[in-house]
C-alpha positions, 0 to 999 in steps of 0.5 A: 671166298676171298679168304679161302686161298690165303687159308689154304696157303697158310694150311700148306705152310703149317703142314710143310713146317710140321713135316720139316721138323718131323723129318729132322726128328726121324733122321736124328733118331735113326742116327742115334741107333746102333747097327745091331738095333737097326738090324733087329728092328728092320728084320722085325718089320720084314718078317711078316713079309717073308723076308730078312735083311742080311747086312753083310751082303746088303740083300733081302733073302727069303725065310724058310718059314715065309708065309708064301710057302703055304700057297705053292706055285702055278705057271699063271704066276710067271705069266701075269708077273708083269702086271705087278711090276715084275719083269724077269727071266724064268726057267721051270724044269719039270721032272718025275721022281718018287711017284710025283712030278717035281719042279725046280725053277730059277728066276732073275730080273727086276722086282719093283725097285729091286733086282735079284733072283730066286730058285724054288723046289716044288712037287705035285701030289702025283705024276703030272703029264706034260700037257697038264703042267701049266695048269697044275698046282705045285706045292712047296716041299716040306722041310725034310725034302728041302735042297741045299742051294748056292747062288752067286748073282751078277749084274753084268760083271759086278757081283751082287751077292753070294748066298752059299749052302742054304737049305731051302724050298725057295731061296730068293735074294733081292738088292733094293734100290737098283735097276737092271734088265733080265738080260744083264743078270746072271746066276751061278747056281749049285744044287745039292740033292738028297740022292743020285736018283733024284739028281739024275732025274733032274739032269735028264730034264735039264738036257731036254730043256736045252742044256748041254752036258758041257753046261753042267758040272757034277760033283757027288750029288751036286750040280752046278750051272749058269742061268743067264739066257733061258732055254724055255719060252718066256711068258713076258715075251707075249706081252712086251708092251706091258713089260716095257710099261712095268719097267718104266714104272719101276724106274720112276718108283726107284727115282722117288725112292732115291729122292726121298731117302737121299739123306742116307747112304745105306739100305738099312738106314734108308728103309728105317727112315722110310718106315718112320716117315712114310710107313705105307710106302714101306709096306708096299715096297716090302710086298716083293713077289707077293702077287703069286701067292694070292690063292686060297688053296693051302696044304699043311706041311709035314 
């Protein structure tokens, strides 16, 4: 019994020495890699999560072949987001076109230890009455019906990133290791439609949602507008305590992330270091916006 404490102390000291030298070896390994090697490795690691890292913007963006596209969208995803440490503003815009109900939605807010925004285009298999839309499953559009999106994301007056002319079904951008609140984030959005009929169907729904003609610029088949204060009721407002708790946890996780990776300054180095040093933490962090895709129903894309 008297030997238990000294043995435990010795074990902890040996463990500390092992971790110290392991940490130094990992730091040395990352410093010896060139930027191209780091970028290739990080994108290889993040591809299974549906994201790629863009060094020029220091942002994670969603891939067009992301696995999330197989699972579509339900309103329940937005309602339950705070339970998964995601607190955001959202603006779903439903419109009927070509015999189906479509939905364009915009999101901005805090996603774990990331801040960012998303824009997605989804479609139902038929016309969905307004009373049923919150219960309907919307599918990600197939490649031939993707739209061209441009997004400039601001945190206050600071530009976080500028993603221009991306043909996508779900364009997302996340800045890792940052904290903000949805009210401080702003998105300048441009959407280019395939034809004017679809564009005007979307515009009519935007006006019904609460946007004014003066809020939207039209150029050809493109519309531009600012998403800062949502016009629709926000799901997170129905459970303010859970949202506040989620933001508190996000700040705590961000503190640990900064402490653990403080030996490096750039996101690219920080994440590779985290992958080598604490791989389970890296995997957990890369599950950005994964909660909303855990549904068994799939539809094959044409």
